[in-house]
C-alpha positions in Angstrom: -14.6 -6.3 90.6 -17.8 -4.4 89.7 -18.4 -3.4 93.3 -15.7 -0.7 93.2 -17.8 1.3 90.7 -20.6 3.7 91.5 -24.0 3.3 89.7 -23.0 5.8 86.9 -19.6 4.0 86.3 -21.4 0.6 86.1 -23.7 2.0 83.5 -20.7 3.2 81.4 -18.9 -0.1 81.9 -21.9 -2.0 80.6 -22.2 0.3 77.6 -18.5 -0.2 76.8 -18.8 -4.0 77.0 -21.8 -3.9 74.7 -19.9 -1.8 72.2 -17.0 -4.2 72.4 -19.3 -7.2 71.9 -20.9 -5.7 68.8 -17.4 -4.8 67.3 -16.9 -5.9 63.7 -13.7 -4.0 63.0 -10.8 -6.2 61.8 -8.3 -4.1 63.8 -9.9 -4.5 67.2 -9.7 -7.7 69.2 -13.1 -9.5 69.2 -15.0 -10.1 72.5 -16.5 -13.6 72.4 -18.2 -13.9 75.7 -18.9 -12.3 79.0 -19.3 -13.9 82.4 -20.5 -12.4 85.7 -19.6 -14.3 88.9 -19.1 -13.2 92.5 -19.2 -9.5 91.6 -16.5 -9.9 88.9 -17.0 -9.5 85.2 -14.9 -11.8 83.0 -14.4 -11.0 79.3 -13.4 -13.8 76.9 -11.7 -12.2 73.9 -10.0 -13.4 70.8 -6.5 -14.8 71.3 -3.7 -12.4 70.2 -1.2 -15.1 69.1 1.6 -12.6 68.8 0.8 -10.7 72.0 0.1 -7.0 72.3 1.7 -4.3 70.2 3.5 -3.3 73.4 4.9 -6.8 73.8 6.1 -6.7 70.2 7.8 -3.4 70.5 9.5 -4.4 73.8 10.7 -7.6 72.2 12.2 -5.6 69.3 13.9 -3.3 71.8 15.3 -6.2 73.8 16.7 -7.9 70.7 17.9 -4.7 69.1 15.5 -5.2 66.1 14.6 -2.1 64.1 11.0 -1.7 63.2 10.5 -0.4 59.6 8.8 2.9 59.0 6.5 1.0 56.7 5.4 -1.3 59.5 4.9 1.7 61.9 2.8 3.5 59.2 0.7 0.3 58.8 0.1 0.2 62.6 -0.8 3.9 62.8 -3.4 3.4 60.0 -4.9 0.3 61.7 -5.1 2.1 65.0 -6.7 5.2 63.4 -9.3 2.9 61.7 -10.0 1.2 65.0 -10.5 4.5 66.8 -12.7 5.9 64.0 -14.8 2.7 64.1 -15.4 3.0 67.8 -16.4 6.7 67.5 
């Protein structure tokens, strides 16, 4: 609900949405479309077939599956590239 934000926060929110819409980084979920209806902003993003990283980690914990150091290193690099891209 956009009405909970003050004018300055709305400006920042719109800027962040524009940055996300222009995103071309392979390690950041793509934003496909934006809808505004009844004071709500709806973001339509790329579908994450395997869920979030948090979902994956929690599933591994629940099933006592060890995540390899190699996989963790890959994620760290991908996250760092994504953060670098956004900045």
